N, C-alpha and C positions, 0 to 999 in steps of 0.2 A: 696664417695667424698674424702676419704683419698688418698693422692697421686695425687689428681686432675685427676683421671682416668675416663674419660667420657665414655669409653667403658664399664667399670665395673658398672657405674651408670645406663647406659641403660639396662644392664642385670638385675640389681636389680629391676629397674622399671618394666620391662617386667614380671619378676617373681612375683612382688607385684600385678600387674594387673591380672596375671594368678590365683593367690591365691584368689583375689576378685571375679573373674568370677566363679571359682570352688565353692567358698562359696555361691555365689548367686544361682548357679544351685542346690547345695545341699539343700539350704533353700527352693527353689521352690519345689523340690522333697519331702522334709519333709512335707511342708504344704499340698501338694497333697495327699501324703500317709496318713497323719493325717485325712484329710477330708474324704477320702475313708474309713478309719477305722471307723470314726464316723458314716457314713451312713450305713456301713455294720453291725456294732454293734446294731444300732437302728433298722435296718431291722430284724436282728436275734432275738433281744429282743421282738420286736412286734410280730414276728411269734410265739415265744414261749408263750407269754402272751395270744394270741388268741387261741393257741392250748390248753392252760389250760382252758380258758373260754369255749371253745367248749366241752371240756371233762367233765367239772363239771356239776352237776345236776342243774336244774333250781333254786332250793332253794338257792344254793350258790350265784348266781347272784342276786336274788331277795332280799337277806338280806342286800345288799348295794345299795343305790339309784343310778340310772343310771348316774346322773350328777357326782357323786363321782367317779364311775368307769371310766367315760370319762376323768375326770380331771387326775386321776392317770395314765391312759394309756398314755396321752399326756405328762404330766409333769414329772412323775417318770421315764419313759423311756428316755426322754431327759436328765434328771438329772443324770441317771445312765451311759449313754454314755459319758456325760461330765466328770464324775469322772474317768472313765477309760481312756479317750483319751486326756483330757486337764489338769484337776486338778492334776492328778498323775504325768503327764509328767513334769509340772512346779514344783511341789513339789520335785520330785526326782532330777530334774536338779539343783534346788537351793540347795538341800542337798549335791549333789556331788560338786558343786562349793564351798560351805562352807567347806567341808572336805579338798578339794584341797588347798584352801587359808590357812586353819589352818596348813597344812603340810608345806606350803611355809613359813609362819610366823615362824614356829618352826625352819626351816633351816636358816632363816635370823638371828633370835635371840630368844633363848628360854625364855628370860625374858619378851619379848613382848607377848609371848604366854599366860603368866599368865593372862594378862588383857583381851586377846581374850577369854580365857576359862571362865573368870568371866562374860564377856558380854554374852557369849553363855548360861551360866546358867540363866542369867536374861531373855534372849529370851525364853528359855524353860519354865521358871516360868510364863512368860507372856502368853504363849500359853496355859499352863495348867489352869491358872486362867480364861482364856477367853472361854474355851471349854464349860463349863456348861451354862453360860449365852447365848452363841451363840446357843447351842443346844435347850435351852428352847425357845428362840425367833424364831428359825427355825421351831420347831414343831407348835408353836402357829400361825406362818405365814402361814404354809401349811394348818392348820385346818381352818383358816379364809378364805384362798383362796378357799378351798373346799366349804365352806358355801356360799361364793359369787357365785361360779359356780352353786351350787344347787339352789340358789335364782333366778338366771337368767334363769335357765332351767325351773323353776316353772312358771315364768312370761310368757315366750315365748311359752311353751307347753300348757298352759291353758289360752291363751289370750282371747278366746271366753267367757269362764266362768267368767273371771275377768271383762270383759267388761259388760257382762250380769248382774252381781251382783254389778257393780259399785265400785269394790274394787281394780281396777288397780292402782289408785293413792296411796292407802294405801300400796300396795305391793311395789311400786316404792320407797315410803318413807322408808319402812323397808329395802329395798336394799341399799338405800343411807346411812342409819344408819349403816348397816353392812360395807359399803365401808369406812365410816369415822372411824369406829373402826379399820378396817384393816390399814387405813392410820396412825392413832395414833400409832399403833403397829410398823409400818414401821418407823415412826419418832423416836420412842424410839430406834429402832435398829440403825438408822442413828446417833443418838446422842452417842450411845455406840461406834460406829465405829469411829466417830469424836474424841471422848476422847482417844480412843486407838491410833489413828493416831497422836494426839497431843503429848501424852506421849512417843510414839514410836519415834517421831521426836526429842524430847528433849533428850531422852536416847541415840539416835544415835549420836547427836551432842556432848553430854557429853562424850560418849565413844571415839569419834574421837579426841576430845580435850584432854582427859586424855591420850590417846595413843600417841598423838603428844608430849605432855609435857614429858611423861615418856621416849619417844624415844629421845627427845632433851637432857634429863638428861644423858642418856646412851652415846650420842654423845659427850657431854661435858667431861665425864669421860673416853672417848676413848674406850668404849666397843661396839660401833656401829658407822659405817661410815655414813656420811650424805647421800650418795647415797643409802645405804641400808635402811635408814629411809624413804627416798623418795619412794623407791620401796615398802616398807611395807605399807606405807600410801596409795599408789595407789591400792594395792591389797585389803586393808581394805575397801576403798571406794566402791569397787565392792562387797565386802562381805556384807556391810551394805544393799545394794540393795537386795542381796540374802536373808538376814535375814528378811527384810520387806515382800518379796515375800513369804517366809516360813510362816510368821504370817498370811497373808491374805489367803494363800492357805489352812492353817489349818482350818480357819473358813469356807471356801468353802467345804473342805472335810467333815466337820461336817454336813453341809446342804445336800450335796450329799449322805452322809452316811444314812441319814434318808430316802431319797427317795429310795436308794438301798435296805434298809432293808424292806421297804414296798413292793417293787417289789419282793424281795426274798420270802416274805410270800406267795405271789401268786404262784411264780415259784416252791416253795417247796410243794405245794399241791400235794398229790399223784394222779397219773393218774389212773382212773378206769381200771380194767383188760379188760373191754369190748372195750377199745379204739382201740385195735388192732384186734377186731373181723372182720373176713373176710368172713363169711358165707353169701351167697346170694341165699336163696331158691327161686325156681321158683314160687312156690305157697305159698302166704302169707295170704290167706283168712281165715284160721282157727285160732280162738283166744281161748286160754285156760288160766284161772286163777286157780292156784293150791295152796290152803291154803295161799293166799297172805295176809300179814299184812303190814300196813304202817301208819305212823303218821308224821306230820311235826315236832312234838316233840316226842322224844322216849318214854316219859311217858304218852302220850295221843294218842292212836291209833284211826284213822278214819275208817280204814278197818282192820278186824281181821279174819284171817283164812278163807278168802272168796274164794270160788271155783265155777266156772261155765265154760261152753263151748259155743262158738258161732261157729256153723258149717259153712264151706265154702259156700259162696253165699247166706247166710241168710240175710234177711232184718228184723232187730229187732229194737224195741224201748227200751230205757233205761230211767226209771222214778224213782222218789222217792221224799221224802220231801226235801225242800230247806236245804242245809247243810248236807245232808246225806252221801255225798262222791262221787257223780256222776262225777264231774269235776276231782276230785282226781283220780278216776278210769281211766278216759281217759288220764290223765297225765302219769300215770303208763304205760298204753298201748302204749303211744307214746315214752316211754323211757326217759321222762323228769325228772323222779325221779326213784330211785332204791328201790325195795321192801326191807323191813326190814327182812322179812322171806317169805318163799314160792317162787314160780317162775311163770313167764308168758311165755307161749309157743306161738309162731307164726308159723303157719304151723306145722311142726314136730320138730322145733328147739327152744331152749331157747332164749328168746329175747336178753339176754346179749351177746350171741354168734353171733348175726346177725349184719352185717355191718349196722351201724346206718344211714348213708347217703342213702344207697340203700333202706333200709326199709322205711324211711320217704319219699323217692321219690315215693314210691308206696302207700302212704297214702294221701288222700285228706281230709282236715279238714276245716270247716267253723264255726266260733264262733259267739256268740251273739253280742260281741263288735268287729266288723270287723276293723282291722287296715289296712288302705290303704296308700300307699306312695304318696308323692307329685309329682306324675308323671301322664302320660296319663292313660285313662281307659284301653287301650290296653296293656300298660306295666304292670298295676296292675293285669290284668287277666292272662297274660302270665308269671308272675313272677316265677311260679313254673315250667314253661316249656319254657325256653328262645328260643328254636328253633321252637316253634309253629308257624304255618302259619296264615295268616289273616283269612282263612276259619275256622281254628281250634278255633281261638278266637271268631269269630262270632257264631260258633256252641255252644261253652260253654256258651256264653251270652244268646243264645236262650233257652238252657236247664234251665238256671237260671232265665228265665223270665225277662231278662234285655235288650233284643234286641230292644224292642219298645222305651223305654225311652232313650236309647243311641242314636238311630237313630233320635230322636227328638231334640237332642242337635246340635247347630251350627257346632261344630267340630267333632261330632259323637265320634268314638273311639279315636280320637286324643285330646279329651277334657282333660285338666289338672285338676285334682280333687282338688288341693290345699292342704295345710297342714291340716292334720286330716280330709281330704276330706270334708271341710266345704261347698263346693259347692253342695253337694249331701244330700238328705234326708237319714234318718237311714235305711229305707227300700231299697233304691237304693244302699246304701253301702253293705247291706247284700246280695243283688242279685249279686253284683260284687264279693264279697267274696266267694259265692257259685260257681260262674263261675270259679274263680281261683282254687278252690278245684277240679273241675271236668276236667279241661283242660288237665291234665296229664294222664287221663284215669286210675285212681288208682285202686288197687285191694281191698282196704278198704276205705270206705267213712264214715266220721264222721261229723254229723251235730249237733253241741252243741247249742241248742236254736237259730239256725242260721236263722230261719224264724219268730222270735218272733215279729218283727216290721211289718210283712206283714198281710194282711187280710187273712181270712180263705180260701177263694176261690183261691187266688194267691198261698198260701202255699200248698194247695192240688195239684194244677197244677204242681208246681215245683217238689214236691216229686214224683208225678206220672211220670214226665219226667225222673227223675233220675232212678226210678225203671224200666222203659221201656228201657232206654239206658245202664243201668249197671246191667243187669239181673244176670250176673255171679259174680259180685263184692259183698263183704260183706258190708252191709250198716247198720250203727248204728245211730239212731236218738234219741237225748236227747231233750225232750220237756215237758212242763207243759200243753200243749194243747192235748186233746184227739184226735182232728182232725188230728194231725200230726203223731200219732202212731197207730191209730185204724186199718189201713190197712196193718200193718207190719205182717210178718210171725209169730212172737211171741214177747212178751213183757217181759223184764227183770225188775222186780220191786225190787229195793234195799230197802228191808224192814227194815234192821238193818245193823250195821257195819259188822256182820258175817253171814248175811242171805240174799240171793237173791231168789226171787220166779219167776218162769218162766211159762208163759202160754199165751193163747190168751186174747184179750181184754175182750171178753165175760166171759171167765172163771174167770179171775181175778176180774172182777166186781161182779161176783156171789159169789166167795169163799173167797176173801180177803177184809175184811172191811176197812183196811187202804188204799187200792188202790181205792176203790169206794169213800171213804171219800175225798181222794186227789183231784179227779176230781169233786166231788160234791162242794167242796170249790171253785174251779175254775169257775164252772158254776154259 
């Protein structure tokens, strides 16, 4: 405008528009890159977390309720990515802005800097005093949120039981009570935040007023020009916003720090040496336990120096008193837990050196409590063999004695079983679980009380189907019914934690009093 030069005004205007457009483009690029970074960090953290989950033994996961694990996976990963991509960015940018403004104020007038430094000291003091209460409230809030998550999971996962016992109303009241407690805690946190904001606003106004007054005194004494004072106040007004951001981001950093620490506890878990096991033996049918000892607590062994061999293609029964360690033995065989001493060989290789996914893909297991997904019967049967054909699914169902009842359903194999398979009887669930174990034609088949809800005739027919169709596979049947194990090649009687007796049904009945007493009690 100086000199009334229109041409120069147009140039300045175009330059200003250019700067605006460039800043807009840079802002869009920044937001895009930030969002991409958040997504990638969350994806990487999720991958690492599940890598640790997969690598850890079953005991590590069972020590923490599934609802708590679910909450931490979703909440802690999100919080950790936030601290890396959002909170730290704002915190650092505010810190840089404060440092820059401090330098500018020093260049304008060193005397003004004294008031700025005093205010910065008060801001730091405010942050230090707030950290402990915020950390305490944050931990309590996370713990309360976990308990709410756990309570919800309990209600929806056990809805049939709660309905049957008439306790659903009580559980809902307990949940609402927990929710109110969490709300009260949140209100306390809000009151603390409101008080902090109130005193922060007062201190900011007092600081700005004090700086204005002191600057005016300097102007009156000729130590500062009015223009310089105006510039200093303009910078300070921006700095006050940065101080407020610094305070709020400090609280957010404390909250995110807690989630990051919890996530770090999981990520710092050592990976087992067997995680990188790559051996894939062709023949997995031979099983050997060599002086194996194990206990869920180091001071209380369930199995002690236990040794035995199951030859390839053997059809054996595994029996023993309730609580003697049969299920523990199977968990060790599956690699779900690591032995404390001794070793397990599959084929000619140590189990810890065999590729876990490859090994488990060649093992079919059906349990007493079959877990079925809220999907179709066909999807449940083919779960272990996603590429199985319709004919393979039907054949597995036939071997498990499930074909007749499935074909009697209106939607047959396309019947959705519902959550916890509530549409099926226990016996029907067990048949489908057996079919799921058989469909991948495994080298080792394990039936752990898998026919306990079936009548003896159906049980014998299913076991005979399996024996006829899997003559070369190693079959291990765990049962308290003598009918289920009587026709096996040999029976392994877990007599004590360090002793297993092997023989035919007739031999064990004749020579081992504990074995005969076991089935006499059942009879």
